[in-house]
PAROMI-146523 format. One line per field, with one value per residue (C-alpha): residue number from 0; x, y, z. Coordinates in Angstrom, 1 decimal. Layout:
BEGIN
resi: NUM  ...
x: X  ...
y: Y  ...
z: Z  ...
***
This chain:
BEGIN
resi: 0  1  2  3  4  5  6  7  8  9  10  11  12  13  14  15  16  17  18  19  20  21  22  23  24  25  26  27  28  29  30  31  32  33  34  35  36  37  38  39  40  41  42  43  44  45  46  47  48  49  50  51  52  53  54  55  56  57  58  59  60  61  62  63  64  65  66  67
x: 1.9  1.7  -2.0  -3.3  -3.8  -0.5  2.4  4.7  4.2  5.1  8.1  9.4  9.1  10.9  13.8  13.9  13.6  15.5  12.5  12.9  9.8  10.2  9.9  7.2  3.4  0.8  -2.5  -5.1  -8.8  -9.5  -9.2  -6.9  -4.5  -4.4  -3.9  -0.9  0.6  0.2  1.8  4.7  5.0  4.3  2.0  -1.2  -4.1  -7.5  -8.6  -12.4  -14.5  -15.1  -12.0  -9.8  -6.5  -4.5  -6.1  -5.5  -1.8  -1.6  -3.2  -1.0  2.1  0.7  -0.2  -3.9  -5.2  -5.8  -3.1  -3.8
y: 17.5  15.2  14.6  11.6  10.8  12.6  10.4  12.8  11.2  7.7  9.0  10.8  7.6  5.6  8.0  8.5  4.8  3.4  1.2  -1.2  -0.6  -3.9  -5.9  -3.7  -3.3  -0.9  -1.7  1.1  1.4  4.2  4.6  7.6  5.3  2.9  5.8  7.1  3.6  3.3  6.7  5.5  2.2  0.1  -2.9  -1.7  -3.6  -2.3  -3.3  -3.5  -3.0  -6.4  -8.0  -9.9  -8.1  -11.2  -13.2  -10.2  -10.2  -14.0  -13.9  -11.1  -13.1  -16.2  -14.0  -14.9  -11.3  -8.8  -6.2  -2.7
z: -1.5  1.5  1.4  -0.4  -3.2  -3.7  -2.8  -1.0  2.4  0.9  -1.0  2.1  4.1  1.4  1.6  5.4  6.3  3.2  2.4  -0.6  -2.7  -4.5  -1.3  0.2  -0.1  1.1  2.6  2.6  3.5  1.0  -2.7  -2.1  -0.3  -3.3  -5.7  -3.6  -3.5  -7.3  -7.9  -5.7  -7.7  -4.6  -4.7  -3.1  -1.6  -0.5  3.0  3.0  6.2  7.7  6.2  8.6  8.4  9.2  6.4  4.1  4.9  4.6  1.2  0.0  1.1  -0.7  -3.7  -3.5  -3.3  -6.1  -6.4  -7.7
***
């Protein structure tokens, strides 16, 4: 159950590292990443080839990017 789009890997990480889901987000480059994030109830963002990762993160923080 650890392979995406299952969310076992994410849920295990949340437990092991005591991550606060409400203050976290996931960036993935595949639809399976986004599906796993949604199953885990974590804000999820798709990184598209050619995007500038720093701009993506900045826009997420400023809430200017579409959330899934």
